[in-house]
C-alpha atoms as one frame of an Amber mdcrd trajectory, in Angstrom:
protein
  -0.278  -0.060  -0.361   2.949   2.781   0.508   4.349   2.110  -2.890   0.444
   3.205  -3.544   0.135   5.587  -1.137   2.994   6.995  -3.785   1.402   7.088
  -6.929  -1.697   8.367  -5.800   0.010  10.806  -3.990   1.614  11.831  -7.486
  -1.516  12.259  -9.745  -2.174  14.275  -6.792   0.705  16.710  -6.895   0.699
  16.726 -11.066  -3.091  17.715 -10.906  -4.007  13.882 -12.937  -7.406  13.261
 -12.302  -8.495  10.470 -14.379  -5.364   9.469 -12.445  -5.995   9.842  -9.272
  -9.628   8.427  -9.646  -8.810   4.966 -11.102  -5.778   4.532  -8.701  -8.460
   4.933  -5.561 -11.312   2.215  -7.565 -12.429  -0.708  -5.767 -10.645   0.084
  -2.321 -11.870  -0.451   1.010 -12.580   2.337   2.974  -9.704   1.850   5.362
  -7.754   1.584   2.574  -9.228   4.509   0.242  -8.579   6.957   4.304  -5.424
   4.746   4.366  -3.679   7.068   0.873  -5.569   9.751   1.098  -4.715  10.015
   4.427  -0.599   8.968   4.193   1.739  11.880   4.665   4.786  11.996   1.614
   8.065  13.467   2.080   9.455  15.131  -1.505  11.339  18.209  -2.246  11.553
  18.981   2.258   7.913  18.741   2.444   5.796  16.672   4.198   1.753  16.525
   2.993  -0.491  14.677   2.113  -2.801  14.104  -1.606  -5.495  17.118  -0.457
  -2.780  19.835   0.751  -0.275  18.865  -2.187  -3.260  19.370  -4.650  -4.075
  22.414  -3.289  -1.115  23.863  -2.698  -0.141  23.751  -6.682  -3.794  25.123
  -7.349  -5.716  21.674  -8.793  -9.122  22.378  -8.484 -10.406  19.100 -10.187
  -8.438  17.028  -7.792  -9.376  18.897  -4.938 -13.115  18.553  -5.600 -12.496
  14.933  -6.337 -11.126  14.500  -3.320 -13.705  16.832  -1.033 -17.055  15.491
  -2.414 -16.383  11.537  -3.754 -14.079  10.906  -0.280 -14.739  13.295   1.590
 -10.766  13.297   2.461 -11.028  15.305   6.246  -9.985  18.922   5.584  -7.838
  20.037   8.345  -5.053  17.530   7.740  -1.847  19.550   8.586   1.546  19.348
   6.670   5.042  20.596   6.182   5.320  22.744   3.283   8.187  25.764   1.210
   7.233  29.611   0.407   9.552  31.702  -0.618  12.390  30.456   1.156   9.667
  29.677   4.262   9.091  25.961   5.941   5.791  26.292   7.161   4.864  23.447
  10.047   1.364  22.641  10.726  -0.708  23.789   7.258  -3.225  22.622   6.176
  -4.817  22.758   2.193  -6.232  26.187   2.841  -3.224  27.928   4.085  -1.617
  26.915   1.285  -4.220  27.281  -1.562  -4.608  30.912   0.709  -0.702  31.371
   0.795  -0.431  30.520  -3.080  -3.060  32.548  -4.480  -5.592  29.530  -6.244
  -8.973  31.798  -5.350 -10.860  28.421  -6.852  -9.912  25.853  -4.443  -9.795
  28.059  -1.253 -13.755  28.701  -2.505 -14.312  24.718  -2.451 -12.998  24.007
   1.046 -14.596  26.900   2.407 -18.085  25.216   1.094 -16.234  21.969   3.296
 -16.548  23.709   5.847 -12.424  24.098   6.152 -11.776  26.794   9.118 -11.111
  29.627   7.699  -8.647  30.295  11.386  -7.018  27.191  11.373  -3.228  28.513
  12.120  -0.139  26.810  11.549   2.796  25.758  14.477   3.627  29.606  14.200
   0.374  30.339  14.101  -0.375  31.747  10.780  -3.717  31.755   9.581  -4.910
  31.753   5.878  -6.210  34.744   5.980  -2.374  36.004   6.618  -1.182  34.187
   4.021  -3.398  35.100   1.405  -1.918  38.614   3.179   1.353  38.064   2.538
   0.775  37.381  -0.856  -1.373  40.041  -1.469  -4.292  38.232  -3.526  -7.128
  40.588  -2.297 -10.174  38.473  -4.007  -8.624  36.138  -1.645  -8.512  37.925
   1.095 -12.346  39.795   0.909 -13.770  36.223   0.453 -11.760  34.413   3.732
 -12.981  37.630   5.713 -16.904  37.799   5.050 -16.892  34.154   5.588 -15.029
  35.225   9.375 -11.558  34.860   9.139 -10.631  36.722  12.407  -8.708  39.647
  10.618  -7.206  40.254  13.924  -5.337  36.539  14.893  -1.367  37.774  14.612
   1.247  34.973  14.667   3.594  33.726  17.642   5.188  37.011  17.220   1.618
  38.875  17.552   3.257  39.683  14.092  -1.109  40.770  12.216  -2.175  40.587
   8.901  -1.845  44.094   8.300   1.789  44.521   9.645   2.501  41.823   6.924
   0.151  43.081   3.315   2.204  46.768   4.685   5.544  46.069   4.630   4.594
  43.293   1.521   3.649  46.898  -0.284  -0.014  45.533  -0.978  -2.039  49.048
  -0.764  -5.493  47.350  -1.555  -5.569  44.382   1.032  -4.285  47.128   3.774
  -7.585  49.712   2.550  -9.444  46.886   2.626  -8.515  45.878   6.778  -8.809
  49.682   7.680 -11.936  49.386   6.551 -13.139  46.048   8.722 -11.431  46.815
  11.483  -8.046  46.361  11.734  -5.850  48.068  14.440  -3.454  50.068  13.005
  -2.052  50.469  16.549  -1.689  46.490  16.614   2.000  46.449  18.379   4.495
  43.227  17.402   6.768  41.160  19.720   9.501  43.817  18.776   7.216  46.613
  19.549   6.450  47.984  15.497   3.282  48.701  14.115   2.018  48.604  10.613
   3.325  51.708  10.137   6.774  51.188  11.271   6.545  48.315   8.929   5.426
  50.289   6.239   8.523  53.323   6.586  10.693  50.810   6.105   9.798  49.599
   3.326   9.008  53.222   1.486   5.681  52.074   0.062   4.842  56.192   0.957
   0.778  54.780  -0.220   0.444  52.979   2.161   1.963  55.411   4.793  -0.329
  57.534   3.782  -2.910  55.275   3.594  -2.485  54.451   7.516  -1.867  57.728
   8.533  -5.228  58.658   7.509  -6.572  55.901   9.536  -4.917  56.794  12.747
  -1.783  55.282  13.466   0.120  56.668  15.867   3.997  57.591  15.740   4.602
  54.726  18.234   7.856  53.783  20.143   9.226  50.748  18.850  11.134  48.055
  21.466  15.049  49.893  19.640  13.128  53.114  20.657  12.266  53.489  17.081
   9.289  55.746  15.848   8.096  55.360  12.260   9.648  58.735  10.985  13.263
  56.899  12.682  12.870  53.576  10.619  12.099  55.404   7.351  15.008  58.049
   8.095  17.299  54.936   9.063  16.099  53.464   5.673  17.299  56.622   3.855
  13.312  56.980   2.455  13.379  60.409   2.131   9.807  60.275   0.593   7.946
  58.660   3.357  10.305  60.843   5.657   8.818  64.185   4.469   5.410  62.749
   4.290   6.007  62.382   8.226   7.635  64.777   9.327   3.629  66.997   9.011
   2.945  63.985  11.591   0.810  65.368  13.975   2.922  63.824  16.642   6.135
  65.398  15.253   7.916  67.675  17.856  10.966  70.348  16.348  13.275  68.213
  18.130  12.256  65.512  16.656  11.483  66.494  13.066  15.674  67.924  13.783
  16.683  64.318  14.282  14.499  62.953  11.589  16.833  65.369   8.560  19.816
  64.180  10.822  19.469  60.350  10.429  18.486  60.902   6.769  20.787  62.586
   5.916  23.717  60.406   7.762  22.124  57.087   6.796  22.548  58.291   2.913
  26.867  58.322   3.467  27.439  55.308   4.344  24.646  53.170   2.882  25.845
  50.291   0.001  22.079  50.217  -1.790  21.572  53.943  -1.376  24.704  56.469
  -0.818  24.106  59.664  -1.851  26.375  62.014  -0.601  24.560  65.446  -2.001
  22.279  64.066  -0.119  23.386  63.733   2.491  24.658  67.314   3.076  21.122
  68.457   1.807  19.003  67.109   5.471  22.241  67.807   7.333  21.706  71.374
   6.205  18.189  71.355   6.742  18.766  70.106   9.962  21.360  72.868  10.902
  18.981  75.247   9.978  15.675  74.104  12.143  17.993  73.881  14.910  19.155
  77.177  14.720  15.634  78.586  12.657  15.651  80.547  16.421  18.847  82.368
  17.931  16.890  83.107  20.560  15.969  79.933  20.872  18.626  77.429  19.318
  17.943  73.469  19.741  21.355  72.458  20.908  23.423  69.496  20.348  24.744
  66.557  22.738  27.359  65.492  20.946  28.964  62.735  21.958  32.559  62.678
  22.710  35.834  62.501  19.889  35.754  57.952  19.212  39.434  57.552  17.471
  36.906  55.313  14.544  36.407  58.421  13.216  39.071  59.934  13.179  39.073
  61.960  16.583  36.136  64.447  15.019  33.775  66.371  17.030  30.025  67.055
  15.016  29.879  69.779  13.709  27.446  72.289  15.871  26.692  75.330  13.378
  25.800  75.617  10.195  29.293  76.957   8.900  30.869  73.865  10.736  29.000
  71.860   8.330  29.290  74.518   5.339  33.260  74.375   5.692  33.139  70.104
   5.210  31.202  70.377   1.992  32.841  69.610  -1.207  34.977  66.630   1.808
  34.025  63.109   1.369  35.146  61.307   4.020  34.714  64.430   6.076  31.043
  64.031   5.317  31.002  60.078   5.370  32.275  60.170   9.313  29.738  63.091
  10.390  26.997  60.966   9.170  28.602  57.559  11.416  28.949  60.101  13.810
  25.318  61.277  13.566  24.022  58.056  13.147  25.208  57.371  16.673  24.595
  60.033  18.696  20.688  59.904  16.709  20.498  56.229  17.703  22.877  55.153
  20.844  25.095  53.452  21.172  23.172  50.350  21.633  21.267  50.978  19.001
  21.350  47.149  17.180  21.119  49.501  13.637  23.962  51.005  14.443  27.184
  49.235  13.236  26.690  47.855   9.750  27.027  51.600   8.555  30.160  51.377
  10.814  31.638  47.405   8.781  30.723  49.176   4.938  32.509  52.554   5.433
  35.356  49.874   6.767  35.143  47.455   3.704  34.979  50.611   1.559  37.963
  51.473   2.886  40.147  47.424   2.744  39.234  47.904  -0.937  40.829  50.807
  -1.243  44.202  48.811   1.064  42.628  51.571   3.547  43.634  48.418   5.924
  44.170  51.016   9.999  41.439  52.726   9.080  39.295  49.460   7.712  40.216
  48.018  11.123  39.533  50.356  14.027  36.226  50.779  12.161  35.426  47.219
  12.309  36.574  47.314  16.127  33.782  49.828  17.309  31.904  47.985  15.073
  32.401  44.658  17.088  32.669  45.946  20.855  29.373  48.426  20.032  27.608
  44.534  18.684  29.263  42.821  22.009  27.872  45.687  24.493  24.782  44.877
  23.054  25.520  40.724  23.517  24.824  40.526  19.876  25.814  37.022  17.656
  29.464  38.532  16.592  30.649  35.654  14.723  30.216  37.078  11.164  32.123
  40.311  12.420  35.251  37.407  14.153  35.841  36.172  10.411  35.775  39.599
   9.079  38.860  40.299  10.540  40.562  37.460  10.492  39.695  37.514   6.637
  41.596  41.176   5.833  44.519  40.201   8.715  44.751  37.388   5.407  44.351
  39.922   3.121  47.591  42.270   4.919  49.295  39.129   5.272  49.127  38.501
   1.970  49.361  41.161   0.365  52.844  41.559   2.934  50.860  44.672   4.634
  52.121  44.937   8.064  49.337  43.155  10.733  49.728  45.634  14.296  50.032
  42.823  16.797  48.152  44.755  19.321  45.106  44.505  16.613  44.905  40.804
  16.630  44.722  40.720  20.854  41.821  42.416  20.422  40.218  40.806  18.259
  41.519  37.291  20.352  40.385  38.608  23.059  36.619  39.482  21.863  36.804
  35.815  20.211  37.244  34.758  23.545  34.126  36.450  24.709  31.965  35.284
  22.111  33.595  31.436  22.661  31.787  31.879  26.156  28.620  33.692  25.125
  28.093  31.323  21.989  28.731  28.168  24.429  26.008  29.381  26.708  23.452
  30.374  23.118  24.237  26.743  22.443  22.880  25.175  26.101  19.556  26.787
  26.449  18.267  27.630  22.567  15.376  25.896  21.655  15.522  22.860  19.706
  14.372  24.818  15.890  17.536  26.290  16.604  20.454  24.684  18.042  21.568
  23.948  14.501  22.574  27.141  14.255  23.126  28.205  17.293  25.682  25.061
  17.438  26.952  26.378  13.391  27.459  29.587  15.207  29.554  28.317  17.475
  32.213  26.039  15.425  32.440  28.922  13.338  34.002  30.850  16.330  36.161
  27.989  17.242  37.322  27.883  13.284  38.143  31.788  12.593  39.898  31.280
  16.611  42.266  29.523  15.065  42.408  31.481  11.917  43.622  34.336  14.105
  46.305  32.152  15.979  47.732  31.388  12.290  47.328  34.611  11.547  49.293
  35.847  14.988  51.729  33.078  13.903  52.642  35.018  11.094  52.639  38.884
  12.714  55.774  40.601  13.882  55.514  41.241  17.689  57.663  42.033  20.764
  57.932  40.098  23.952  54.635  42.353  25.831  52.755  42.054  22.898  52.691
  38.474  22.420  52.572  38.010  25.854  48.867  39.665  26.124  48.408  37.083
  22.702  49.165  33.916  24.518  47.093  35.228  27.694  44.522  34.469  25.337
  45.333  31.560  24.024  45.111  30.442  27.235  42.542  31.924  28.281  40.359
  30.243  25.356  42.210  26.513  26.224  41.465  26.625  29.901  37.205  27.049
  28.991  38.532  24.412  26.654  35.636  24.259  23.791  34.990  21.384  21.623
  33.588  20.541  18.565  29.959  18.728  17.617  32.725  15.643  17.290  34.078
  16.325  20.952  37.197  17.664  18.948  39.344  20.735  21.068  41.777  23.182
  19.481  45.062  20.765  19.065  42.465  18.280  17.453  41.183  21.273  15.184
  45.281  22.462  14.179  45.792  18.902  13.699  43.380  17.787  11.627  43.577
  18.523   7.403  39.723  18.206   8.117  38.842  21.520   9.889  37.536  23.942
   7.427  38.299  27.486   6.253  37.654  30.512   5.182  37.838  30.856   0.636
  37.656  34.406   1.142  41.191  35.251   1.814  41.724  33.411   4.782  42.915
  30.186   2.571  45.550  31.992   1.382  47.691  32.018   4.875  45.809  28.995
   6.522  45.829  25.671   6.531  44.950  23.199   8.736  47.303  21.224  10.405
  49.641  23.234  10.777  52.993  22.503  12.944  53.110  26.503  14.544  49.654
  26.826  15.861  49.570  23.314  17.055  52.930  24.474  18.946  51.745  27.878
  19.788  48.647  26.270  21.605  50.921  23.890  23.265  52.705  26.203  24.396
  49.838  28.064  26.096  48.855  24.735  27.997  46.404  22.558  25.535  46.082
  18.509  26.771  48.049  17.378  24.465  46.518  13.593  25.823  42.735  15.018
  25.157  40.360  13.232  23.649  37.462  13.455  20.946  34.247  11.648  20.912
  35.840   8.218  19.742  38.637   8.409  22.664  40.953   9.685  19.344  44.042
  11.914  21.036  45.635  14.789  18.243  47.596  12.070  18.041  45.334  10.187
  16.588  44.506  12.664  14.637  48.280  13.259  12.536  49.309  10.106  12.079
  46.448   9.311   9.582  47.108  12.255   7.452  47.306  12.213   3.828  50.024
  14.480   2.527  52.385  13.060   4.480  54.859  12.960   1.549  54.028  16.778
  -0.192  53.591  17.996   3.865  56.131  16.208   5.588  58.124  18.916   7.367
  54.980  19.895   8.896  53.518  16.581   9.299  57.483  15.824  10.943  56.982
  19.132  13.028  54.042  18.410  14.759  54.373  14.658  16.029  57.667  15.977
  17.345  55.819  18.633  19.177  53.450  16.679  20.924  55.203  13.683  21.623
  57.869  15.928  23.154  55.054  18.202  24.926  54.028  14.542  26.210  51.790
  12.455  23.858  51.207   8.675  24.801  52.385   7.024  22.144  50.530   3.883
  22.977  46.874   5.608  24.100  44.527   3.822  23.033  40.672   5.439  21.462
  37.238   3.509  21.784  38.161   1.180  19.491  41.158   0.577  21.349  43.659
   1.480  18.703  47.256   3.333  19.403  48.043   6.379  16.916  50.469   3.813
  14.739  47.466   1.259  14.789  45.485   4.273  13.407  48.806   5.358  11.207
  47.144   5.500   7.358  50.915   5.763   5.854  54.094   4.368   6.491  55.597
   7.594   7.005  53.912   8.638   9.882  54.224   4.438  10.975  58.457   5.781
  10.697  58.188   9.073  12.548  55.598   7.721  14.307  57.743   4.653  16.002
  61.199   6.578  15.959  59.994   8.793  18.488  58.266   6.051  20.226  60.186
   6.016  23.621  57.995   3.357  26.347  57.768   4.039  29.601  57.583   1.445
  32.332  54.535   3.144  34.339  52.814   3.536  30.537  53.937  -0.878  29.961
  52.402  -1.579  33.591  48.991   0.522  32.266  48.637  -1.677  28.971  49.304
  -4.575  30.827  46.619  -3.916  33.314  43.962  -3.414  30.556  45.154  -6.535
  28.487  45.242  -8.779  30.832  41.802  -7.515  32.292  42.775  -6.451  36.343
  40.538  -5.068  38.341  42.643  -1.487  39.218  39.301   0.618  39.868  39.282
   1.881  43.734  42.744  -0.262  44.303  45.135   2.479  42.780  44.707   6.165
  42.990  42.135   8.439  40.878  44.474   9.213  38.779  46.785   6.227  38.435
  43.043   5.114  37.394  42.597   7.855  34.445  46.237   7.106  34.019  45.411
   3.048  33.181  42.178   4.293  31.596  44.339   6.140  28.547  45.465   2.956
  27.960
């Protein structure tokens, strides 16, 4: 029957109604129920014949299943829409989301629940609003769909329609009583979403519908959101909003101008000056009551500049693009606040422009500032740290000097991020666990790239000591990969991935210099992974023993000199010699093997199954277990 269920699913998926009817002919009620309830997994989806037929818009198949076989309309499955995986979707949700009006009508006529929600609390109405299908939205509402049901993030149908730019749907929902001031978890309203996306007509519609200038969870009004997103027409419209006081007006103009200075998609230095100058005129409109600025202290990353205070100050830098770029970053940080999530993006962009122009020092100053801001806000910084490994690698490859102080600062931030990402993995809910673990492992790999770069960086004794202190601190935390690999395991494994944007020009694994540095900083030479393999077990399986002989030789020597047990066994009871995959590594290992009497005794205890637990000191028990 399972094989037949596959054919039934395929016929329903492809809309072959006659084939489907033939396949279901002459089966008992129980068999038919099995075939039409069977959940098929295909292309990342899990669905029944009814769900896939509705998803693909095959009205004749849906009619057959509903009229003749009375298939349950509330069957749920997992489907893909616009790159999203939707769990708990019904046939009605799929038809509404895919814009198949006739299928929607059939399902509703057969009493499908118009308010049935997915796992994330999304309704068929929300799916139709996302797609902008006013005909389906209207039909569902006329059949008692609740426009007030929000998803698990408290994001309403009005919000998604506003964000996606479906003006006719927004207008209809407002006419039917949708609340324009409802708030999502992040504190945003429909007006925030429309303003951010720059949908001017929808912003007008929402303002007419008495949408307020509410503040979201990041302290942003719709006016500020529009300004930060470089939506000048929306800003100019909202400046006339009843809730817009003079100070808010000035800040919006400043933020708009500042954002044009460092936005990759909307860069326009003329608009930067234009709006900053308008804001300055607003501040000085009444000489007796100048709206004063609370200027931030100079920031090294911004060249130590102070923000312009008068129209004359601004006029003085009108032709200086670089000064206007820095003015933009300074203004954004003041207006948004240093802890705002959006402050760092333009800083990173401007740093990247400097890197492209080979102005690496200015790039690093900006990126370090952005990294500190993001870590101060306890935000995930794995991409920021990797960005440093990439630019440092590019500099090394081009023979540009990398400052030891910069490497040390990034290593310090890397240790903090690994601590935090370890905690995130421990507290992540099941759906987020894989992503959290990926980010955590990415941080481990980036740390090793930075260690590798540090071996190629010129530094004095004090600078080297500070770098080594960061390496020591992380080794003491003993972070492990999914497979239980320590930093030392990763440093000598050819399986350790290397980022391919500049990083692989200077970093590779196994790496003898990184291995030696980790050992010097206290790495446990006999640490084992989940399979009981020590670093020595790993390196003897290196499959390039001839072309990379010096690396293999140097690592084995370093491990043995640091106290690696050559007779240590893994969970398969294999020693490094047993695991050696090439004659070269076998010879190297044999020349280094110096079996102590203590090791021989431990092996004898294990081989002859002599009882030793609670008979010898605990430290010796651990030693015996290694053998």
